[in-house]
Short mmCIF file of the C-alpha atoms (twelve columns), coordinates in Angstrom:
data_MODEL
# 
_entry.id   MODEL 
# 
loop_
_atom_site.group_PDB 
_atom_site.id 
_atom_site.type_symbol 
_atom_site.label_atom_id 
_atom_site.label_alt_id 
_atom_site.label_comp_id 
_atom_site.label_asym_id 
_atom_site.label_seq_id 
_atom_site.Cartn_x 
_atom_site.Cartn_y 
_atom_site.Cartn_z 
_atom_site.pdbx_PDB_model_num 
ATOM 1   C CA . MET A 1   0.024   0.003   0.008   1 
ATOM 2   C CA . ILE A 2   1.406   3.383   -0.994  1 
ATOM 3   C CA . ALA A 3   1.815   5.954   1.778   1 
ATOM 4   C CA . LEU A 4   -0.532  8.931   1.814   1 
ATOM 5   C CA . SER A 5   2.495   11.242  1.718   1 
ATOM 6   C CA . SER A 6   3.486   9.700   -1.617  1 
ATOM 7   C CA . MET A 7   -0.060  10.168  -2.879  1 
ATOM 8   C CA . SER A 8   0.057   13.809  -1.785  1 
ATOM 9   C CA . GLU A 9   3.300   14.380  -3.675  1 
ATOM 10  C CA . ALA A 10  1.806   12.814  -6.774  1 
ATOM 11  C CA . THR A 11  -1.288  14.990  -6.369  1 
ATOM 12  C CA . ASP A 12  0.787   18.179  -6.059  1 
ATOM 13  C CA . GLN A 13  2.749   17.276  -9.160  1 
ATOM 14  C CA . LEU A 14  -0.401  16.555  -11.128 1 
ATOM 15  C CA . LEU A 15  -1.915  19.907  -10.147 1 
ATOM 16  C CA . GLU A 16  1.219   21.767  -11.085 1 
ATOM 17  C CA . ASN A 17  1.502   20.058  -14.485 1 
ATOM 18  C CA . ASN A 18  -2.244  19.886  -15.185 1 
ATOM 19  C CA . PRO A 19  -4.032  22.924  -13.745 1 
ATOM 20  C CA . GLN A 20  -7.121  22.014  -15.772 1 
ATOM 21  C CA . LEU A 21  -7.779  19.213  -13.278 1 
ATOM 22  C CA . ASP A 22  -9.039  21.828  -10.855 1 
ATOM 23  C CA . ARG A 23  -11.935 22.618  -13.166 1 
ATOM 24  C CA . GLU A 24  -15.181 20.685  -13.432 1 
ATOM 25  C CA . PRO A 25  -15.251 18.958  -16.860 1 
ATOM 26  C CA . SER A 26  -18.275 19.626  -19.032 1 
ATOM 27  C CA . ASN A 27  -19.270 17.566  -22.051 1 
ATOM 28  C CA . THR A 28  -22.576 17.512  -23.883 1 
ATOM 29  C CA . ARG A 29  -21.100 15.637  -26.883 1 
ATOM 30  C CA . VAL A 30  -21.526 12.298  -25.118 1 
ATOM 31  C CA . LYS A 31  -24.921 10.659  -25.337 1 
ATOM 32  C CA . THR A 32  -25.998 8.890   -22.150 1 
ATOM 33  C CA . VAL A 33  -28.354 5.951   -22.576 1 
ATOM 34  C CA . ASN A 34  -30.221 4.415   -19.625 1 
ATOM 35  C CA . LEU A 35  -30.148 0.714   -20.449 1 
ATOM 36  C CA . LEU A 36  -33.152 -0.055  -18.257 1 
ATOM 37  C CA . SER A 37  -35.373 2.328   -20.253 1 
ATOM 38  C CA . ALA A 38  -33.608 2.307   -23.609 1 
ATOM 39  C CA . SER A 39  -35.441 2.086   -26.929 1 
ATOM 40  C CA . GLN A 40  -35.080 -0.935  -29.166 1 
ATOM 41  C CA . GLU A 41  -32.918 1.114   -31.472 1 
ATOM 42  C CA . GLU A 42  -30.586 2.068   -28.601 1 
ATOM 43  C CA . ILE A 43  -30.408 -1.536  -27.405 1 
ATOM 44  C CA . GLY A 44  -29.571 -2.526  -30.981 1 
ATOM 45  C CA . GLU A 45  -26.691 -0.062  -31.092 1 
ATOM 46  C CA . PHE A 46  -25.421 -1.380  -27.767 1 
ATOM 47  C CA . ARG A 47  -25.609 -4.948  -29.046 1 
ATOM 48  C CA . LYS A 48  -23.733 -3.937  -32.187 1 
ATOM 49  C CA . THR A 49  -20.798 -2.430  -30.211 1 
ATOM 50  C CA . VAL A 50  -20.718 -5.448  -27.893 1 
ATOM 51  C CA . THR A 51  -20.514 -7.780  -30.905 1 
ATOM 52  C CA . GLN A 52  -17.667 -5.726  -32.368 1 
ATOM 53  C CA . ARG A 53  -15.736 -6.295  -29.131 1 
ATOM 54  C CA . ASP A 54  -16.460 -10.024 -28.970 1 
ATOM 55  C CA . GLY A 55  -18.708 -9.676  -25.951 1 
ATOM 56  C CA . LYS A 56  -16.222 -7.821  -23.742 1 
ATOM 57  C CA . ILE A 57  -17.246 -4.500  -22.161 1 
ATOM 58  C CA . ALA A 58  -15.859 -1.972  -19.690 1 
ATOM 59  C CA . SER A 59  -17.838 -0.892  -16.648 1 
ATOM 60  C CA . LEU A 60  -17.373 1.487   -13.726 1 
ATOM 61  C CA . VAL A 61  -19.457 1.503   -10.562 1 
ATOM 62  C CA . HIS A 62  -20.078 4.951   -9.006  1 
ATOM 63  C CA . PRO A 63  -16.895 6.443   -10.534 1 
ATOM 64  C CA . TYR A 64  -17.839 9.965   -9.402  1 
ATOM 65  C CA . TRP A 65  -19.175 9.131   -5.968  1 
ATOM 66  C CA . GLN A 66  -16.608 11.051  -3.907  1 
ATOM 67  C CA . GLU A 67  -17.038 14.270  -5.915  1 
ATOM 68  C CA . ASP A 68  -20.487 15.047  -4.475  1 
ATOM 69  C CA . PRO A 69  -20.025 16.569  -0.983  1 
ATOM 70  C CA . GLN A 70  -23.467 15.273  0.090   1 
ATOM 71  C CA . GLN A 71  -22.448 11.754  -0.858  1 
ATOM 72  C CA . ALA A 72  -19.033 12.064  0.727   1 
ATOM 73  C CA . GLY A 73  -20.707 12.646  4.081   1 
ATOM 74  C CA . ARG A 74  -18.291 13.282  6.916   1 
ATOM 75  C CA . ASP A 75  -15.870 16.190  6.698   1 
ATOM 76  C CA . SER A 76  -12.902 13.854  7.154   1 
ATOM 77  C CA . GLU A 77  -14.025 11.653  4.261   1 
ATOM 78  C CA . GLU A 78  -14.686 14.621  2.056   1 
ATOM 79  C CA . GLU A 79  -11.219 15.987  2.843   1 
ATOM 80  C CA . PHE A 80  -9.641  12.619  2.101   1 
ATOM 81  C CA . TYR A 81  -11.329 12.277  -1.247  1 
ATOM 82  C CA . GLY A 82  -10.600 15.853  -2.222  1 
ATOM 83  C CA . SER A 83  -6.870  15.697  -1.432  1 
ATOM 84  C CA . THR A 84  -5.689  12.218  -2.402  1 
ATOM 85  C CA . ASN A 85  -7.609  10.994  -5.425  1 
ATOM 86  C CA . LEU A 86  -6.430  13.257  -8.232  1 
ATOM 87  C CA . VAL A 87  -4.305  10.422  -9.608  1 
ATOM 88  C CA . TYR A 88  -7.388  8.200   -9.663  1 
ATOM 89  C CA . LYS A 89  -9.449  10.940  -11.309 1 
ATOM 90  C CA . LYS A 90  -6.865  11.469  -14.025 1 
ATOM 91  C CA . GLN A 91  -6.655  7.742   -14.758 1 
ATOM 92  C CA . ARG A 92  -10.431 7.390   -14.641 1 
ATOM 93  C CA . ASP A 93  -10.991 10.243  -17.117 1 
ATOM 94  C CA . GLN A 94  -8.303  8.938   -19.495 1 
ATOM 95  C CA . TYR A 95  -9.794  5.442   -19.329 1 
ATOM 96  C CA . MET A 96  -13.337 6.681   -19.985 1 
ATOM 97  C CA . GLU A 97  -12.225 8.983   -22.817 1 
ATOM 98  C CA . SER A 98  -10.392 6.117   -24.473 1 
ATOM 99  C CA . CYS A 99  -13.389 3.791   -24.222 1 
ATOM 100 C CA . ILE A 100 -15.855 6.361   -25.544 1 
ATOM 101 C CA . ASN A 101 -13.692 7.627   -28.411 1 
ATOM 102 C CA . ASN A 102 -12.753 4.109   -29.523 1 
ATOM 103 C CA . ASN A 103 -16.342 2.816   -29.414 1 
ATOM 104 C CA . ILE A 104 -15.620 0.352   -26.579 1 
ATOM 105 C CA . PRO A 105 -18.917 -0.343  -24.749 1 
ATOM 106 C CA . LEU A 106 -18.748 1.522   -21.442 1 
ATOM 107 C CA . VAL A 107 -21.469 0.913   -18.849 1 
ATOM 108 C CA . LEU A 108 -21.623 3.147   -15.764 1 
ATOM 109 C CA . PHE A 109 -23.507 2.123   -12.647 1 
ATOM 110 C CA . GLU A 110 -24.656 5.485   -11.288 1 
ATOM 111 C CA . GLU A 111 -27.090 6.493   -8.573  1 
ATOM 112 C CA . THR A 112 -30.443 7.494   -10.023 1 
ATOM 113 C CA . THR A 113 -30.266 10.920  -8.379  1 
ATOM 114 C CA . ALA A 114 -26.898 11.637  -10.014 1 
ATOM 115 C CA . ILE A 115 -27.530 10.544  -13.617 1 
ATOM 116 C CA . ASP A 116 -28.666 13.999  -14.781 1 
ATOM 117 C CA . LEU A 117 -25.272 15.390  -13.738 1 
ATOM 118 C CA . LEU A 118 -23.228 13.018  -15.885 1 
ATOM 119 C CA . PRO A 119 -22.876 15.344  -18.908 1 
ATOM 120 C CA . GLN A 120 -21.077 17.858  -16.674 1 
ATOM 121 C CA . LYS A 121 -18.742 15.173  -15.305 1 
ATOM 122 C CA . LEU A 122 -17.718 13.192  -18.389 1 
ATOM 123 C CA . PRO A 123 -14.266 13.816  -19.937 1 
ATOM 124 C CA . SER A 124 -14.306 16.991  -21.984 1 
ATOM 125 C CA . GLU A 125 -12.535 15.452  -24.983 1 
ATOM 126 C CA . ALA A 126 -14.831 12.430  -25.245 1 
ATOM 127 C CA . GLN A 127 -17.416 12.094  -27.985 1 
ATOM 128 C CA . GLY A 128 -19.724 9.082   -28.363 1 
ATOM 129 C CA . THR A 129 -22.101 7.070   -26.170 1 
ATOM 130 C CA . VAL A 130 -22.064 6.001   -22.533 1 
ATOM 131 C CA . TYR A 131 -24.524 3.430   -21.242 1 
ATOM 132 C CA . VAL A 132 -25.928 3.834   -17.761 1 
ATOM 133 C CA . ILE A 133 -27.541 1.492   -15.228 1 
ATOM 134 C CA . PRO A 134 -29.279 3.479   -12.460 1 
ATOM 135 C CA . THR A 135 -28.673 2.241   -8.922  1 
ATOM 136 C CA . LYS A 136 -30.296 2.865   -5.579  1 
ATOM 137 C CA . PRO A 137 -28.521 5.411   -3.355  1 
ATOM 138 C CA . GLY A 138 -25.463 4.130   -1.537  1 
ATOM 139 C CA . THR A 139 -25.385 0.724   -3.231  1 
ATOM 140 C CA . SER A 140 -24.607 -0.834  -6.606  1 
ATOM 141 C CA . GLU A 141 -28.001 -2.579  -6.563  1 
ATOM 142 C CA . PRO A 142 -29.918 -1.584  -9.714  1 
ATOM 143 C CA . ASP A 143 -32.895 0.702   -9.241  1 
ATOM 144 C CA . SER A 144 -35.438 -1.851  -10.428 1 
ATOM 145 C CA . ASN A 145 -38.808 -3.029  -9.128  1 
ATOM 146 C CA . ASP A 146 -37.936 -6.639  -9.897  1 
ATOM 147 C CA . LYS A 147 -37.913 -9.013  -6.913  1 
ATOM 148 C CA . ASN A 148 -34.228 -9.570  -7.720  1 
ATOM 149 C CA . PRO A 149 -33.062 -6.158  -9.060  1 
ATOM 150 C CA . TRP A 150 -30.095 -7.766  -10.783 1 
ATOM 151 C CA . ASN A 151 -32.255 -9.976  -13.030 1 
ATOM 152 C CA . PRO A 152 -33.237 -7.289  -15.569 1 
ATOM 153 C CA . VAL A 153 -29.635 -6.110  -15.817 1 
ATOM 154 C CA . ALA A 154 -28.159 -9.605  -16.220 1 
ATOM 155 C CA . ASN A 155 -30.800 -10.544 -18.786 1 
ATOM 156 C CA . LEU A 156 -30.277 -7.393  -20.801 1 
ATOM 157 C CA . LEU A 157 -26.490 -7.828  -20.826 1 
ATOM 158 C CA . ARG A 158 -26.676 -11.489 -21.835 1 
ATOM 159 C CA . GLN A 159 -29.208 -10.744 -24.583 1 
ATOM 160 C CA . ALA A 160 -26.871 -8.060  -25.905 1 
ATOM 161 C CA . GLY A 161 -24.124 -10.627 -26.171 1 
ATOM 162 C CA . VAL A 162 -22.043 -9.527  -23.164 1 
ATOM 163 C CA . LYS A 163 -19.746 -12.321 -21.945 1 
ATOM 164 C CA . HIS A 164 -16.954 -10.595 -20.020 1 
ATOM 165 C CA . ILE A 165 -17.140 -7.416  -17.930 1 
ATOM 166 C CA . VAL A 166 -13.981 -5.547  -16.946 1 
ATOM 167 C CA . LEU A 167 -15.137 -3.857  -13.746 1 
ATOM 168 C CA . GLY A 168 -13.757 -0.862  -11.878 1 
ATOM 169 C CA . GLY A 169 -14.940 2.079   -9.856  1 
ATOM 170 C CA . LEU A 170 -14.073 4.101   -6.784  1 
ATOM 171 C CA . VAL A 171 -14.921 1.845   -3.873  1 
ATOM 172 C CA . LEU A 172 -13.489 -1.675  -4.217  1 
ATOM 173 C CA . ASP A 173 -11.738 -3.873  -1.745  1 
ATOM 174 C CA . PHE A 174 -11.084 -7.574  -1.261  1 
ATOM 175 C CA . ASN A 175 -11.632 -9.917  1.653   1 
ATOM 176 C CA . LEU A 176 -8.438  -11.957 1.642   1 
ATOM 177 C CA . THR A 177 -8.676  -14.234 4.626   1 
ATOM 178 C CA . GLY A 178 -11.911 -14.467 6.646   1 
ATOM 179 C CA . PRO A 179 -14.955 -12.440 7.660   1 
ATOM 180 C CA . VAL A 180 -14.709 -8.752  6.940   1 
ATOM 181 C CA . GLN A 181 -14.165 -6.442  9.912   1 
ATOM 182 C CA . HIS A 182 -15.560 -2.947  9.504   1 
ATOM 183 C CA . GLY A 183 -15.768 0.056   11.741  1 
ATOM 184 C CA . GLU A 184 -18.928 1.583   13.099  1 
ATOM 185 C CA . TYR A 185 -19.800 3.146   9.756   1 
ATOM 186 C CA . LEU A 186 -20.595 -0.225  8.147   1 
ATOM 187 C CA . ASP A 187 -21.540 -2.348  11.134  1 
ATOM 188 C CA . LYS A 188 -25.146 -2.684  10.042  1 
ATOM 189 C CA . TYR A 189 -24.044 -4.225  6.744   1 
ATOM 190 C CA . GLN A 190 -21.618 -6.703  8.321   1 
ATOM 191 C CA . GLN A 191 -23.895 -9.726  8.390   1 
ATOM 192 C CA . LYS A 192 -25.110 -9.171  4.805   1 
ATOM 193 C CA . ILE A 193 -21.551 -8.784  3.518   1 
ATOM 194 C CA . ASN A 194 -20.360 -11.949 5.257   1 
ATOM 195 C CA . GLU A 195 -23.321 -13.936 3.932   1 
ATOM 196 C CA . GLU A 196 -22.615 -12.773 0.381   1 
ATOM 197 C CA . ILE A 197 -18.934 -13.622 0.723   1 
ATOM 198 C CA . GLU A 198 -19.763 -17.147 1.849   1 
ATOM 199 C CA . ASP A 199 -22.239 -17.444 -1.024  1 
ATOM 200 C CA . LEU A 200 -19.540 -16.350 -3.495  1 
ATOM 201 C CA . LYS A 201 -17.071 -18.846 -2.048  1 
ATOM 202 C CA . ARG A 202 -19.603 -21.645 -2.582  1 
ATOM 203 C CA . TYR A 203 -20.074 -20.465 -6.135  1 
ATOM 204 C CA . GLY A 204 -16.300 -20.389 -6.540  1 
ATOM 205 C CA . LYS A 205 -16.041 -24.050 -5.601  1 
ATOM 206 C CA . GLN A 206 -18.586 -24.920 -8.260  1 
ATOM 207 C CA . LEU A 207 -16.768 -22.763 -10.768 1 
ATOM 208 C CA . ALA A 208 -13.496 -24.531 -10.011 1 
ATOM 209 C CA . GLU A 209 -15.011 -27.670 -11.496 1 
ATOM 210 C CA . SER A 210 -15.485 -25.953 -14.844 1 
ATOM 211 C CA . LYS A 211 -12.696 -23.443 -15.429 1 
ATOM 212 C CA . GLY A 212 -13.888 -22.708 -18.908 1 
ATOM 213 C CA . THR A 213 -17.140 -21.112 -17.721 1 
ATOM 214 C CA . SER A 214 -15.584 -17.902 -16.380 1 
ATOM 215 C CA . PRO A 215 -11.813 -18.034 -16.980 1 
ATOM 216 C CA . ALA A 216 -11.147 -14.409 -15.982 1 
ATOM 217 C CA . ALA A 217 -13.021 -14.715 -12.675 1 
ATOM 218 C CA . PHE A 218 -11.442 -18.091 -11.992 1 
ATOM 219 C CA . ARG A 219 -8.039  -16.426 -11.774 1 
ATOM 220 C CA . TRP A 220 -9.046  -14.391 -8.711  1 
ATOM 221 C CA . LEU A 221 -11.548 -16.850 -7.239  1 
ATOM 222 C CA . GLN A 222 -8.919  -19.555 -6.925  1 
ATOM 223 C CA . LYS A 223 -6.929  -17.165 -4.682  1 
ATOM 224 C CA . ASN A 224 -9.762  -17.335 -2.138  1 
ATOM 225 C CA . VAL A 225 -10.586 -13.652 -2.319  1 
ATOM 226 C CA . ALA A 226 -14.023 -12.041 -2.324  1 
ATOM 227 C CA . PRO A 227 -14.572 -8.531  -3.725  1 
ATOM 228 C CA . ILE A 228 -16.616 -6.212  -1.474  1 
ATOM 229 C CA . HIS A 229 -18.139 -2.717  -1.371  1 
ATOM 230 C CA . CYS A 230 -19.985 -1.214  -4.317  1 
ATOM 231 C CA . VAL A 231 -17.723 -2.561  -7.097  1 
ATOM 232 C CA . GLY A 232 -17.263 -5.880  -5.343  1 
ATOM 233 C CA . MET A 233 -20.935 -6.503  -4.781  1 
ATOM 234 C CA . ALA A 234 -21.637 -5.768  -8.446  1 
ATOM 235 C CA . ALA A 235 -18.910 -8.245  -9.378  1 
ATOM 236 C CA . GLN A 236 -20.454 -10.911 -7.189  1 
ATOM 237 C CA . GLU A 237 -23.953 -10.477 -8.634  1 
ATOM 238 C CA . LEU A 238 -22.799 -10.333 -12.263 1 
ATOM 239 C CA . LEU A 239 -20.653 -13.407 -11.782 1 
ATOM 240 C CA . LYS A 240 -23.504 -15.378 -10.192 1 
ATOM 241 C CA . ALA A 241 -25.649 -14.341 -13.175 1 
ATOM 242 C CA . GLY A 242 -23.259 -16.201 -15.470 1 
ATOM 243 C CA . LEU A 243 -21.099 -13.318 -16.736 1 
ATOM 244 C CA . ASP A 244 -17.316 -13.452 -16.539 1 
ATOM 245 C CA . VAL A 245 -15.788 -10.676 -14.433 1 
ATOM 246 C CA . SER A 246 -12.289 -9.269  -14.122 1 
ATOM 247 C CA . PHE A 247 -11.094 -6.023  -12.551 1 
ATOM 248 C CA . SER A 248 -9.558  -2.919  -14.099 1 
ATOM 249 C CA . PRO A 249 -7.043  -0.844  -12.104 1 
ATOM 250 C CA . ILE A 250 -9.460  2.124   -12.228 1 
ATOM 251 C CA . SER A 251 -10.153 2.127   -8.507  1 
ATOM 252 C CA . LEU A 252 -8.895  4.347   -5.713  1 
ATOM 253 C CA . TRP A 253 -9.271  1.833   -2.852  1 
ATOM 254 C CA . GLY A 254 -8.592  -1.449  -4.612  1 
ATOM 255 C CA . TYR A 255 -5.817  -0.595  -7.077  1 
ATOM 256 C CA . TYR A 256 -2.851  -1.974  -5.174  1 
ATOM 257 C CA . LYS A 257 -4.657  -5.200  -4.288  1 
ATOM 258 C CA . ILE A 258 -5.901  -5.637  -7.861  1 
ATOM 259 C CA . LYS A 259 -2.277  -5.689  -9.083  1 
ATOM 260 C CA . ASN A 260 -1.643  -8.745  -6.891  1 
ATOM 261 C CA . ILE A 261 -4.994  -10.429 -7.289  1 
ATOM 262 C CA . ALA A 262 -6.454  -9.998  -10.742 1 
# 
């Protein structure tokens, strides 16, 4: 894990060399398409780009979460996000710009209340289409009325020909040994997280019997790790739905573990 002092030095250097990072990006040249309410024509365009990439897509879960002070919550968290994540933000914007400009299918999981703000947040040099899946506040769970909110998403992605999702986003971590231990902030979610981790481990044992089903996920499942938090929970649900999942390094919290895991 890199020291915060090193991150601060990198941040200072980025600001000095790239003063434009201080400004809020604004881009209305990118079309945002809500996949859960898309027209048949829009779904057809999505399917076409997925086919061109052999079923492999890029996806980010809540990539802008820390940039909304109301979402950041506590002053200490807001200060942390504001002072140490400029490296992440630069990498995120470059990654998104590359996907959009090169017609690589990019799906963003974004809170329903924040979707309207996306045009002001997307990279200023990007031009193309971004696909969006609305989520409930504070979770990667899709904002759907279905009994299992992940069913409509998984069905839509499979029908579009998606086979492999390269997943990233701000809040990702991995449980490497046993039950996750959180502080007071996440205590109420502890039991649910542990149950989902155990469920994923059971799925991993089944997967180990057929490596060809999800070869990318098998590489990290066999290391007995379970992804957690918003990105991790999305990975678990998408994997259980039959989609292969790997992780991109576009994550502030999980980057250094991803290098050693996936």
